[in-house]
DSSP file (Angstrom, degrees, kcal/mol; ACC not computed):
  #  RESIDUE AA STRUCTURE BP1 BP2  ACC     N-H-->O    O-->H-N    N-H-->O    O-->H-N    TCO  KAPPA ALPHA  PHI   PSI    X-CA   Y-CA   Z-CA
    1    1 A M              0   0    0      0, 0.0     2,-0.3     0, 0.0    68,-0.0   0.000 360.0 360.0 360.0  96.7  -58.4    9.6  -89.2
    2    2 A T        -     0   0    0     35,-0.1     2,-0.3    68,-0.0    34,-0.2  -0.723 360.0-157.9 -99.1 142.6  -56.6    8.7  -85.9
    3    3 A Y        -     0   0    0     32,-2.6     2,-0.4    -2,-0.3    67,-0.2  -0.863  19.3-118.7-113.9 147.4  -53.1    7.3  -85.9
    4    4 A R  E     -a   70   0A   0     65,-2.7    67,-3.0    -2,-0.3     2,-0.5  -0.727  25.9-148.6 -81.3 138.4  -51.4    5.2  -83.2
    5    5 A V  E     +a   71   0A   0     -2,-0.4     2,-0.3    65,-0.2    67,-0.2  -0.954  26.6 162.7-111.3 121.4  -48.4    7.0  -81.8
    6    6 A E  E     -a   72   0A   0     65,-2.7    67,-3.4    -2,-0.5     2,-0.3  -0.855  23.8-135.9-133.1 167.5  -45.5    4.8  -80.6
    7    7 A T  E     -a   73   0A   0     -2,-0.3     2,-1.4    65,-0.2    67,-0.2  -0.849  30.2-108.2-120.0 157.5  -41.8    5.3  -79.8
    8    8 A V     >  -     0   0    0     65,-2.4     4,-2.3    -2,-0.3     3,-0.5  -0.767  54.8-147.2 -82.4  96.2  -38.6    3.5  -80.6
    9    9 A R  H  > S+     0   0    0     -2,-1.4     4,-2.5     1,-0.2     5,-0.2   0.713  76.5  38.5 -41.2 -63.4  -38.6    2.6  -76.9
   10   10 A S  H  > S+     0   0    0      1,-0.2     4,-1.8     2,-0.2    -1,-0.2   0.906 119.1  46.3 -62.9 -42.2  -35.2    2.4  -75.5
   11   11 A R  H  > S+     0   0    0     -3,-0.5     4,-1.9     2,-0.2    -2,-0.2   0.956 116.2  42.7 -68.7 -48.4  -33.7    5.3  -77.4
   12   12 A V  H  X S+     0   0    0     -4,-2.3     4,-2.4     1,-0.2    -1,-0.2   0.886 111.2  55.7 -67.2 -36.9  -36.5    7.7  -76.7
   13   13 A K  H  X S+     0   0    0     -4,-2.5     4,-1.2    -5,-0.3    -1,-0.2   0.926 108.1  48.5 -62.0 -41.3  -36.9    6.7  -73.1
   14   14 A K  H  < S+     0   0    0     -4,-1.8     4,-0.5    -5,-0.2     3,-0.3   0.908 112.4  49.1 -64.5 -39.3  -33.2    7.5  -72.5
   15   15 A Q  H >< S+     0   0    0     -4,-1.9     3,-1.2     1,-0.2    -2,-0.2   0.887 107.1  55.1 -68.0 -37.2  -33.6   10.9  -74.2
   16   16 A L  H >< S+     0   0    0     -4,-2.4     3,-1.4     1,-0.3    -1,-0.2   0.775  95.7  67.7 -68.2 -28.3  -36.8   11.8  -72.2
   17   17 A K  T 3< S+     0   0    0     -4,-1.2    -1,-0.3    -3,-0.3    -2,-0.2   0.748  99.4  50.7 -62.3 -26.7  -34.8   11.2  -68.9
   18   18 A H  T <  S+     0   0    0     -3,-1.2    -1,-0.3    -4,-0.5    -2,-0.2   0.290  90.4  95.9 -96.1   4.6  -32.7   14.3  -69.7
   19   19 A I  S <  S-     0   0    0     -3,-1.4     5,-0.1    -4,-0.1    58,-0.0  -0.881  80.9-109.5-109.9 127.1  -35.4   16.7  -70.4
   20   20 A P    >>  -     0   0    0      0, 0.0     4,-2.1     0, 0.0     3,-0.6  -0.112  29.1-117.0 -51.1 144.8  -36.9   19.1  -67.7
   21   21 A K  H 3> S+     0   0    0      1,-0.3     4,-1.7     2,-0.2     5,-0.2   0.851 112.0  56.1 -55.2 -44.9  -40.4   18.3  -66.4
   22   22 A T  H 3> S+     0   0    0      1,-0.2     4,-1.1     2,-0.2    -1,-0.3   0.876 111.2  43.6 -60.3 -37.6  -41.9   21.5  -67.7
   23   23 A E  H <> S+     0   0    0     -3,-0.6     4,-2.7     1,-0.2    -1,-0.2   0.860 106.6  60.8 -77.8 -31.5  -40.7   20.8  -71.2
   24   24 A L  H  X S+     0   0    0     -4,-2.1     4,-2.3     1,-0.2    -2,-0.2   0.833 100.9  55.2 -67.1 -28.7  -41.8   17.2  -71.0
   25   25 A K  H  X S+     0   0    0     -4,-1.7     4,-2.1     2,-0.2    -1,-0.2   0.938 109.6  45.9 -64.4 -44.8  -45.4   18.2  -70.5
   26   26 A R  H  X S+     0   0    0     -4,-1.1     4,-2.2     2,-0.2    -2,-0.2   0.903 113.7  49.8 -65.2 -39.7  -45.3   20.3  -73.7
   27   27 A I  H  X S+     0   0    0     -4,-2.7     4,-2.7     1,-0.2     5,-0.2   0.920 109.7  50.7 -63.1 -44.8  -43.6   17.5  -75.6
   28   28 A A  H  X S+     0   0    0     -4,-2.3     4,-2.4    -5,-0.2    -1,-0.2   0.906 109.7  50.4 -59.6 -43.2  -46.2   15.0  -74.4
   29   29 A T  H  X S+     0   0    0     -4,-2.1     4,-2.1     2,-0.2    -1,-0.2   0.937 113.7  45.2 -58.2 -50.5  -49.0   17.3  -75.5
   30   30 A D  H  X S+     0   0    0     -4,-2.2     4,-1.0     1,-0.2    -2,-0.2   0.878 112.3  51.2 -70.4 -34.9  -47.5   17.7  -78.9
   31   31 A V  H >X S+     0   0    0     -4,-2.7     3,-0.8     1,-0.2     4,-0.5   0.925 111.1  48.2 -64.4 -45.0  -46.8   13.9  -79.3
   32   32 A K  H >< S+     0   0    0     -4,-2.4     3,-1.2     1,-0.2     4,-0.3   0.875 105.3  57.9 -61.9 -37.4  -50.2   13.1  -78.4
   33   33 A A  H >X S+     0   0    0     -4,-2.1     4,-2.3     1,-0.3     3,-1.4   0.741  91.3  72.3 -63.8 -24.6  -51.6   15.6  -80.9
   34   34 A L  H << S+     0   0    0     -4,-1.0    -1,-0.3    -3,-0.8    -2,-0.2   0.777  87.0  65.9 -65.8 -22.1  -49.7   13.8  -83.7
   35   35 A G  T << S+     0   0    0     -3,-1.2   -32,-2.6    -4,-0.5    -1,-0.3   0.817 110.0  35.0 -63.9 -26.4  -52.3   11.0  -83.4
   36   36 A E  T <4 S+     0   0    0     -3,-1.4    -2,-0.2    -4,-0.3    -1,-0.2   0.798 138.1  14.9 -94.6 -37.1  -54.9   13.4  -84.6
   37   37 A N     <  -     0   0    0     -4,-2.3    -1,-0.3     1,-0.1    -2,-0.2  -0.743  60.2-176.3-143.8  88.7  -52.8   15.4  -87.1
   38   38 A P  S    S+     0   0    0      0, 0.0    -4,-0.1     0, 0.0    -1,-0.1   0.617  86.2  49.3 -63.2 -12.5  -49.4   13.8  -88.1
   39   39 A L  S    S+     0   0    0     -5,-0.1     3,-0.1     4,-0.0    -5,-0.0  -0.606  78.9 172.8-125.0  70.3  -48.6   16.9  -90.2
   40   40 A P    >   -     0   0    0      0, 0.0     3,-2.0     0, 0.0     2,-0.1  -0.263  50.0 -73.0 -72.7 165.7  -49.3   20.0  -87.9
   41   41 A P  T 3  S+     0   0    0      0, 0.0     3,-0.1     0, 0.0     0, 0.0  -0.389 124.6  29.9 -57.2 134.4  -48.4   23.5  -88.9
   42   42 A G  T 3  S+     0   0    0      1,-0.4    12,-0.2    -3,-0.1     2,-0.1   0.296  82.1 142.1  95.3  -4.9  -44.6   23.9  -88.7
   43   43 A A    <   -     0   0    0     -3,-2.0     2,-0.5    10,-0.1    -1,-0.4  -0.473  36.7-156.2 -67.0 136.3  -43.9   20.2  -89.5
   44   44 A V  E     -B   52   0A   0      8,-2.3     8,-1.6    -2,-0.1     2,-0.4  -0.963  12.2-128.3-122.2 133.0  -40.8   20.0  -91.7
   45   45 A Q  E     +B   51   0A   0     -2,-0.5     6,-0.3     6,-0.2     3,-0.1  -0.659  26.7 174.4 -80.2 130.9  -40.1   17.0  -94.0
   46   46 A L  E     -     0   0A   0      4,-3.0     2,-0.3     1,-0.4     5,-0.2   0.797  68.7 -17.4-101.1 -41.3  -36.6   15.6  -93.4
   47   47 A E  E >  S-B   50   0A   0      3,-1.3     3,-2.1    40,-0.1    -1,-0.4  -0.842 105.5 -43.6-150.6 179.7  -36.8   12.5  -95.8
   48   48 A K  T 3  S-     0   0    0      1,-0.3     3,-0.1    -2,-0.3    -3,-0.0  -0.407 130.0 -10.9 -60.9 117.8  -39.6   10.6  -97.4
   49   49 A N  T 3  S+     0   0    0     -2,-0.3    15,-2.5     1,-0.2     2,-0.4   0.606 111.1 114.9  61.1  17.5  -42.3   10.2  -94.6
   50   50 A V  E <   +BC  47  63A   0     -3,-2.1    -4,-3.0    13,-0.2    -3,-1.3  -0.974  41.5 168.6-117.2 129.6  -39.8   11.5  -91.9
   51   51 A Y  E     -BC  45  62A   0     11,-3.2    11,-2.6    -2,-0.4     2,-0.3  -0.816  23.1-147.7-131.6 168.5  -40.7   14.8  -90.2
   52   52 A R  E     -BC  44  61A   0     -8,-1.6    -8,-2.3    -2,-0.3     2,-0.3  -0.996   5.9-165.2-140.4 146.2  -39.8   17.0  -87.4
   53   53 A I  E     - C   0  60A   0      7,-1.8     7,-2.4    -2,-0.3     2,-0.4  -0.956  20.1-127.3-125.1 148.7  -41.7   19.3  -85.2
   54   54 A R  E     + C   0  59A   0     -2,-0.3     2,-0.3     5,-0.2     5,-0.2  -0.764  22.5 177.3 -92.5 138.5  -40.3   22.0  -82.8
   55   55 A V  E >   - C   0  58A   0      3,-2.8     3,-2.4    -2,-0.4     2,-0.2  -0.827  68.0 -63.1-134.1  93.6  -41.3   22.2  -79.2
   56   56 A G  T 3  S-     0   0    0     -2,-0.3    -1,-0.2     1,-0.3   -33,-0.0  -0.432 118.2 -15.4  64.2-131.1  -39.4   25.0  -77.7
   57   57 A D  T 3  S+     0   0    0     -2,-0.2    22,-2.7    -3,-0.1     2,-0.3   0.428 125.2  89.7 -87.3   2.2  -35.6   24.2  -78.0
   58   58 A Y  E <   -CD  55  78A   0     -3,-2.4    -3,-2.8    20,-0.2     2,-0.4  -0.711  61.1-152.3-105.2 154.9  -36.5   20.5  -78.6
   59   59 A R  E     -CD  54  77A   0     18,-3.1    18,-2.2    -2,-0.3     2,-0.6  -0.967   2.1-156.3-122.0 139.4  -37.2   18.6  -81.8
   60   60 A I  E     -CD  53  76A   0     -7,-2.4    -7,-1.8    -2,-0.4     2,-0.5  -0.953  12.3-164.2-113.3 116.8  -39.3   15.6  -82.2
   61   61 A I  E     +CD  52  75A   0     14,-2.3    13,-2.5    -2,-0.6    14,-1.5  -0.853  20.6 160.3-103.4 129.9  -38.3   13.5  -85.3
   62   62 A Y  E     -CD  51  73A   0    -11,-2.6   -11,-3.2    -2,-0.5     2,-0.4  -0.938  31.9-134.1-147.6 165.7  -40.9   10.9  -86.4
   63   63 A K  E     -CD  50  72A   0      9,-2.1     9,-2.7    -2,-0.3     2,-0.6  -0.972  15.5-141.1-125.7 139.4  -41.9    8.8  -89.3
   64   64 A I  E     - D   0  71A   0    -15,-2.5     2,-0.8    -2,-0.4     7,-0.2  -0.877   7.1-166.1-103.2 124.0  -45.4    8.3  -90.6
   65   65 A F  E  >> - D   0  70A   0      5,-3.5     5,-1.9    -2,-0.6     4,-0.9  -0.851   8.0-171.3-104.8  97.1  -46.5    4.9  -91.8
   66   66 A E  T >45S+     0   0    0     -2,-0.8     3,-0.9     1,-0.2    -1,-0.2   0.890  79.0  51.9 -59.1 -45.9  -49.8    5.7  -93.7
   67   67 A E  T 345S+     0   0    0      1,-0.3    -1,-0.2     2,-0.1    -2,-0.0   0.901 118.2  37.7 -62.4 -40.1  -51.0    2.0  -94.3
   68   68 A E  T 345S-     0   0    0      2,-0.1    -1,-0.3    -3,-0.1   -64,-0.2   0.509 105.5-129.0 -86.7  -1.7  -50.6    1.1  -90.7
   69   69 A K  T <<5 +     0   0    0     -4,-0.9   -65,-2.7    -3,-0.9     2,-0.4   0.972  60.4 145.1  47.2  59.9  -51.9    4.6  -89.5
   70   70 A L  E   < -aD   4  65A   0     -5,-1.9    -5,-3.5   -67,-0.2     2,-0.5  -0.995  44.0-162.7-132.8 134.5  -48.8    4.8  -87.2
   71   71 A V  E     -aD   5  64A   0    -67,-3.0   -65,-2.7    -2,-0.4     2,-0.6  -0.979  18.0-161.5-110.2 115.8  -46.6    7.7  -86.2
   72   72 A L  E     -aD   6  63A   0     -9,-2.7    -9,-2.1    -2,-0.5     2,-0.5  -0.915  10.4-142.5-106.1 117.0  -43.3    6.3  -84.8
   73   73 A I  E     +aD   7  62A   0    -67,-3.4   -65,-2.4    -2,-0.6   -11,-0.3  -0.670  25.0 171.8 -72.1 112.1  -41.3    8.7  -82.7
   74   74 A G  E     +     0   0A   0    -13,-2.5     2,-0.3    -2,-0.5   -12,-0.2   0.733  61.3   8.8-100.5 -26.8  -37.5    8.1  -83.4
   75   75 A R  E     - D   0  61A   0    -14,-1.5   -14,-2.3     2,-0.0     2,-0.4  -0.989  43.9-173.1-157.2 140.0  -35.8   11.0  -81.5
   76   76 A V  E     + D   0  60A   0     -2,-0.3     2,-0.3   -16,-0.2   -16,-0.2  -0.906  38.5 146.6-134.3 110.4  -36.7   13.7  -79.0
   77   77 A A  E     - D   0  59A   0    -18,-2.2   -18,-3.1    -2,-0.4     2,-0.2  -0.958  53.6 -99.3-144.2 152.4  -33.6   15.9  -78.6
   78   78 A R  E     - D   0  58A   0     -2,-0.3     2,-0.3   -20,-0.3   -20,-0.2  -0.528  58.2 -96.0 -64.4 140.1  -32.4   19.5  -77.9
   79   79 A R  S    S+     0   0    0    -22,-2.7     2,-0.2    -2,-0.2    -1,-0.1  -0.505  70.4 132.4 -69.7 126.0  -31.5   21.1  -81.2
   80   80 A N  S >  S-     0   0    0     -2,-0.3     3,-1.0    -3,-0.0     4,-0.4  -0.866  73.8 -76.6-155.0-173.6  -27.7   20.8  -81.7
   81   81 A E  T 3  S+     0   0    0     -2,-0.2     3,-0.2     1,-0.2    -2,-0.1   0.666 128.6  49.3 -71.0 -12.5  -25.4   19.7  -84.5
   82   82 A D  T >  S+     0   0    0      1,-0.1     3,-1.4     2,-0.1    -1,-0.2   0.551  82.1  94.7 -95.7 -11.8  -26.2   16.0  -83.9
   83   83 A T  T <  S+     0   0    0     -3,-1.0    -1,-0.1     1,-0.3    -2,-0.1   0.822  96.0  29.6 -56.3 -39.1  -29.9   16.3  -83.9
   84   84 A Y  T >  S+     0   0    0     -4,-0.4     3,-0.7    -3,-0.2    -1,-0.3   0.324  89.7 119.8-109.9  10.9  -30.4   15.5  -87.6
   85   85 A K  T <  S+     0   0    0     -3,-1.4    -3,-0.0     1,-0.2    -4,-0.0  -0.512  83.6   3.4 -77.0 143.5  -27.4   13.2  -88.1
   86   86 A R  T 3  S+     0   0    0     -2,-0.2     3,-0.4     1,-0.1     4,-0.4   0.876  74.1 162.6  50.8  47.5  -28.2    9.6  -89.2
   87   87 A V    X   +     0   0    0     -3,-0.7     3,-1.8     1,-0.2     4,-0.5   0.901  69.8  60.4 -59.2 -44.1  -32.0   10.2  -89.4
   88   88 A R  G >  S+     0   0    0      1,-0.3     3,-0.9     2,-0.2    -1,-0.2   0.829  98.0  59.3 -57.0 -30.6  -32.4    7.1  -91.6
   89   89 A D  G 3  S+     0   0    0     -3,-0.4    -1,-0.3     1,-0.2    -2,-0.2   0.637  87.7  75.7 -72.6 -13.5  -31.0    4.9  -88.7
   90   90 A L  G <         0   0    0     -3,-1.8    -1,-0.2    -4,-0.4    -2,-0.2   0.836 360.0 360.0 -68.6 -27.4  -33.7    6.0  -86.3
   91   91 A F    <         0   0    0     -3,-0.9    -1,-0.2    -4,-0.5    -2,-0.2   0.394 360.0 360.0-118.0 360.0  -36.3    3.8  -87.9
C-alpha cells in the first residue's frame, strides 16, 4: 500500500531553506519512508488524521488522506513553542 507524498509547497520550501544539509538528508529519508508507512513507530497523532514524527530536533507535521492514498507534509520545523500552533491551518 504505497502513498504519494506531497508538500504544501511554498511554506515547506521556505522552512527547508533554514535547515542544515546534514539534517536535510535525514528529513528527506524519513519523508520518503512515509510513502511506504505513513504511521511509523514514534508517530504521534495531533488531530484527526494529522500526525508528527521526530527527526532529531526537527518535527515533520503531516496529514494522511486515506481515500487518495496521500501524505501531505504541512510543516518541517525545529521544535519550539510555535511548532504545534495552528496545526489545523496547515492543511
